[in-house]
Structures are given as C-alpha cells and as structure tokens.
C-alpha positions as CSV (number, residue, x, y, z in Angstrom):
1,M,71.0,51.4,35.2
2,N,68.2,52.6,37.5
3,S,65.5,50.0,36.9
4,V,65.6,46.2,36.6
5,E,63.1,43.3,36.3
6,T,63.9,40.1,38.1
7,E,62.4,36.8,39.0
8,G,62.5,34.4,42.0
9,K,60.6,31.6,43.6
10,T,59.0,34.2,45.9
11,I,58.5,37.9,45.7
12,D,61.2,38.4,48.4
13,E,63.7,36.3,46.4
14,A,63.0,38.4,43.3
15,I,63.5,41.6,45.3
16,A,66.8,40.3,46.7
17,A,68.0,39.6,43.1
18,A,67.1,43.1,42.0
19,L,68.9,44.7,45.0
20,K,72.0,42.7,44.1
21,L,71.9,43.8,40.5
22,L,71.3,47.5,41.5
23,N,73.9,47.2,44.3
24,T,71.7,48.9,46.8
25,E,69.5,48.4,49.8
26,R,65.7,47.8,50.1
27,D,64.8,51.2,51.3
28,R,66.4,52.8,48.3
29,V,64.1,51.3,45.6
30,E,60.5,51.4,44.6
31,V,59.2,47.8,44.0
32,E,56.3,47.0,41.6
33,I,55.1,43.4,41.6
34,L,54.4,42.3,38.0
35,S,53.3,38.7,38.7
36,Q,53.1,36.4,41.6
37,A,54.8,33.0,41.8
38,S,52.7,30.0,40.9
39,K,53.5,26.4,42.0
40,G,51.6,24.7,39.1
41,F,49.8,21.4,39.3
42,L,51.9,18.5,40.8
43,G,55.0,20.7,40.2
44,I,54.3,21.1,36.5
45,G,53.7,24.5,34.9
46,G,54.9,26.6,37.9
47,K,55.9,30.2,37.3
48,K,58.3,32.4,39.2
49,A,57.4,35.7,40.8
50,R,58.5,38.8,38.7
51,I,59.1,42.3,40.0
52,R,60.4,45.6,38.7
53,A,62.7,47.6,41.0
54,T,63.5,51.2,40.4
55,L,66.0,53.4,42.2
56,R,64.4,56.3,44.0
57,P,64.8,59.7,42.2
58,S,67.6,60.9,44.6
59,L,69.7,57.9,43.6
60,E,69.6,58.4,39.9
61,V,72.4,60.9,40.1
62,A,75.8,60.3,41.7
63,V,75.6,61.0,45.4
64,G,78.5,62.5,47.2
65,E,78.7,62.5,51.0
66,P,75.4,61.6,52.6
67,S,74.6,64.6,54.8
68,L,71.3,63.9,56.6
69,S,70.4,61.0,58.9
70,R,67.0,59.3,58.6
71,Q,65.9,61.2,61.7
72,E,66.9,64.5,60.2
73,I,65.2,63.7,56.9
74,G,62.1,62.8,58.9
75,E,62.1,66.1,60.7
76,K,62.5,68.0,57.5
77,A,59.6,66.0,56.0
78,R,57.5,66.8,59.0
79,K,58.1,70.5,58.6
80,I,57.3,70.4,54.9
81,L,54.0,68.6,55.6
82,S,53.1,70.9,58.4
83,E,53.6,73.9,56.2
84,A,51.5,72.3,53.4
85,L,48.6,71.5,55.8
86,E,48.7,75.2,57.0
87,L,48.5,76.4,53.4
88,M,45.5,74.1,52.9
89,G,43.8,75.6,55.9
90,I,43.8,72.4,57.9
91,E,44.6,72.5,61.6
92,A,46.5,69.3,62.5
93,S,49.6,68.2,64.3
94,V,52.2,66.0,62.7
95,A,54.2,63.4,64.6
96,L,57.3,61.6,63.3
97,E,57.9,57.9,63.9
98,V,61.3,56.7,62.5
99,G,61.4,53.1,61.4
100,P,63.7,50.8,59.4
101,G,63.6,51.9,55.8
102,E,61.0,54.5,56.1
103,N,59.7,57.4,58.2
104,L,56.0,57.6,59.3
105,L,54.3,61.0,59.6
106,R,51.2,60.6,61.6
107,I,48.7,63.4,61.1
108,D,46.3,64.1,64.0
109,G,43.4,66.5,63.4
110,K,39.6,66.9,62.9
111,E,39.7,66.7,59.1
112,G,41.0,63.2,58.6
113,G,38.4,62.4,56.0
114,V,39.4,65.4,53.9
115,L,43.0,64.4,54.1
116,I,42.4,60.8,53.1
117,G,40.1,61.5,50.1
118,R,38.5,58.9,47.9
119,K,40.3,55.6,48.4
120,G,43.3,57.5,50.0
121,Q,44.0,59.5,46.8
122,T,44.5,62.8,48.7
123,L,46.8,61.2,51.3
124,D,48.7,59.5,48.5
125,A,49.1,62.8,46.6
126,L,50.5,64.5,49.8
127,E,52.8,61.6,50.4
128,Y,54.1,61.8,46.8
129,L,54.6,65.6,47.1
130,V,56.6,65.4,50.4
131,N,58.8,62.6,49.0
132,R,59.5,64.5,45.8
133,I,60.5,67.6,47.7
134,I,62.8,65.5,50.0
135,S,64.4,63.6,47.1
136,R,65.0,66.8,45.0
137,S,67.2,68.1,47.9
138,E,69.5,65.0,47.4
139,E,70.4,65.1,51.1
140,G,69.7,61.5,51.9
141,E,67.4,58.6,51.3
142,A,64.5,57.6,53.5
143,H,61.0,57.0,52.2
144,V,58.3,58.9,54.0
145,V,54.8,57.4,54.6
146,L,51.8,59.6,55.6
147,D,48.9,58.3,57.7
148,T,45.9,59.7,59.6
149,E,43.2,57.9,61.6
150,N,45.1,54.7,61.1
151,Y,43.9,54.7,57.4
152,R,46.9,52.8,56.0
153,E,46.3,49.8,58.3
154,R,42.6,49.8,57.7
155,R,43.0,50.0,54.0
156,K,45.6,47.1,54.1
157,K,43.1,44.9,56.0
158,N,40.2,45.7,53.7
159,L,42.4,44.9,50.6
160,E,43.6,41.6,52.2
161,D,40.0,40.6,52.9
162,L,38.9,41.6,49.3
163,A,41.8,39.7,47.8
164,L,40.9,36.5,49.7
165,R,37.2,36.8,48.8
166,L,38.0,37.4,45.1
167,G,40.6,34.6,45.1
168,E,37.9,32.2,46.3
169,R,35.5,33.5,43.7
170,A,38.1,33.0,40.9
171,K,38.7,29.4,42.0
172,R,35.0,28.6,42.4
173,R,34.0,30.0,39.0
174,R,37.2,29.0,37.3
175,K,37.4,32.5,35.7
176,T,39.8,35.4,35.9
177,V,38.7,38.2,38.2
178,A,39.8,41.7,37.4
179,L,40.1,44.4,40.2
180,N,39.5,48.1,39.6
181,P,42.7,50.1,39.0
182,L,44.9,50.2,42.1
183,S,48.0,52.2,43.2
184,P,51.3,50.3,43.4
185,R,51.0,50.1,47.2
186,D,47.5,48.6,47.0
187,R,48.5,46.1,44.2
188,R,51.4,44.9,46.4
189,V,49.0,44.2,49.3
190,V,46.8,42.0,47.0
191,H,49.8,40.3,45.5
192,L,51.2,39.4,49.0
193,A,47.8,38.4,50.3
194,L,47.5,35.7,47.7
195,Q,51.2,34.7,47.1
196,D,50.9,31.5,49.3
197,D,47.8,30.2,47.5
198,P,49.0,27.7,45.0
199,L,45.6,27.6,43.2
200,V,45.7,31.3,42.0
201,M,48.2,33.7,40.6
202,T,48.1,37.5,40.4
203,K,49.2,39.7,37.5
204,S,49.3,43.5,36.9
205,T,48.1,44.7,33.5
206,G,47.7,48.1,31.8
207,G,49.7,51.3,32.1
208,G,50.1,54.3,34.2
209,Y,50.3,54.7,38.0
210,H,46.9,53.0,38.6
211,R,47.0,49.6,36.9
212,R,44.5,46.8,37.0
213,L,45.3,43.6,38.8
214,L,44.1,40.1,37.7
215,I,43.4,37.1,39.9
216,I,43.8,34.0,37.7
217,P,42.9,30.5,38.8
218,E,45.6,27.8,38.2
219,G,45.3,26.5,34.7
220,V,42.7,29.0,33.5
221,Q,45.2,31.4,31.8
222,K,46.1,28.6,29.3
223,Q,42.4,27.8,28.9
224,E,41.4,31.4,28.3
225,K,44.2,31.8,25.8
226,E,43.1,28.7,23.9
227,E,39.5,30.0,23.9
228,K,40.6,33.4,22.5
229,E,42.5,31.6,19.8
230,E,39.5,29.5,19.0
231,K,37.2,32.5,18.8
232,R,39.7,34.4,16.6
233,G,39.9,31.3,14.3
234,E,36.1,31.3,14.1
235,R,36.0,35.0,13.2
236,E,38.6,34.5,10.5
237,D,36.6,31.5,9.1
238,R,33.5,33.7,9.0
239,G,35.4,36.4,7.3
240,R,36.8,34.0,4.6
241,R,33.3,32.5,4.0
242,G,31.8,36.0,3.7
243,E,34.6,37.0,1.2
244,R,33.9,33.9,-0.9
245,E,30.2,34.6,-1.0
246,R,30.8,38.2,-2.0
247,R,33.1,37.0,-4.8
248,R,30.4,34.6,-6.0
249,G,27.8,37.3,-5.9
250,R,30.0,39.6,-8.0
251,A,30.7,36.8,-10.5
252,G,27.0,35.9,-10.8
253,G,26.1,39.6,-11.3
C-alpha cells in the first residue's frame, strides 16, 4: 500500500491518520488535500477534512540500509541543480539550507524571472526533475525545494490573500467560486488559508497535476445540488412533453 485517503477533524489530524496507516513519517509522503473540514451550522452538517497521502517514489520499493544523511542528499541535489543550470546557460550560484523534512536550494543569479517562469512553472519543473533524480538513486529520503528571489514566500502570500478575498466573495454572493487550475502546492496553501473559516469549505475537483479548487459557502453545496436536480427534472419534463407532441403529430398525420 503506497497511497491512502483519510479523514480528520482538521487537515493535520487527517495527515496524522494517514501516516499511521502508512507507518511512515511526514517528510516521506506527498499530501494532497481533497476537501477541507466544515463545522456546519450550529454543529449540524459538519464535514471532516479529507486528504490523500502517497509515499514518495523512493519508498515504493523495499529500502535496505539508508546510506545518505539529509545533508548529503542536499549536497547531491545542489550539484545536480548546478549542472542543470550550467547546461541551460544560466549563471547562478546554489546555496543549500537543510531544514526539518526538506532541503531548500536557494538560487542566486540575474535570471530569476526566467527560472521562475509563468506562475512558477519553470521552477516547479526543475524542482520535480531534481527530486526525481534523487529518488531514483534510492539513497535516502529528503524532499528538495527550489527557490529564487524569495518567490515561494511571495507566491504563498499572494495565494493566501487571494483565498481570503474569494472566500469573502463566495460568502457575500452565496455562490461557489472556482479558481483556475493550481498545482498541489498552491492548492494546499488555499486550503490552509481558509480551513479556520466555518462559513466556507474548499474542495479540489478535476484530474491531472493541475486541478481546480472550489470555494463553497456553507449550505450552498446542498442548495446547488437541489437546483441542479430541479433543472434536470425540468429538462426531462420538457423532453417527455416534446415526445408526446411528436407522437400526437405522427398519429394525426
């Protein structure tokens, strides 16, 4: 078993349940938040937070003796990234910062904008590449995060502000607000930004790496479902009436 879906009163509680089932530690799994906890109205209709936890690729096979420390893995990742930047023709230095659960590779150069790309897509792609190379070596487990020009923190702050604004819009208009497709990292920021607001819930929808995220006002999900069922019933009634009229037309002809 390398992937589980679990629930909890909070996202952290759901993650803890997943780690227990997988018998592993937080830094050894990728976590995708499927839906945020909702307290309901007067304690009625509340929902638990739901997440999917997946073991990182290097853990999907049996691991023998761990050979590299987190520091050593970070140094190896730094060398891989430095070589990749050189092949890309980008002059930059790479500094390693070792933290709990992950290593940060901070890139310092004049072409930060090129490295970041549109909404961080180039930086995300480089980060994915470095992590895949490290995980394929099966020499240890430590997630590597890439950053330049403090982009990660700026992006997080922008997403938090956006989440709060759209959360207020959803509550004011009493309608679900859909965000543009986001990466798992960005979706998690939005989920966490709104998890303490009892009047909205968040939910991921769609498939693939970049999925859409919905901000749903409390009680609106049920209302929207009822409206969809009502509209579907009206379409079916129109269809039945049209069929009866066609039958009468054929009989009269």
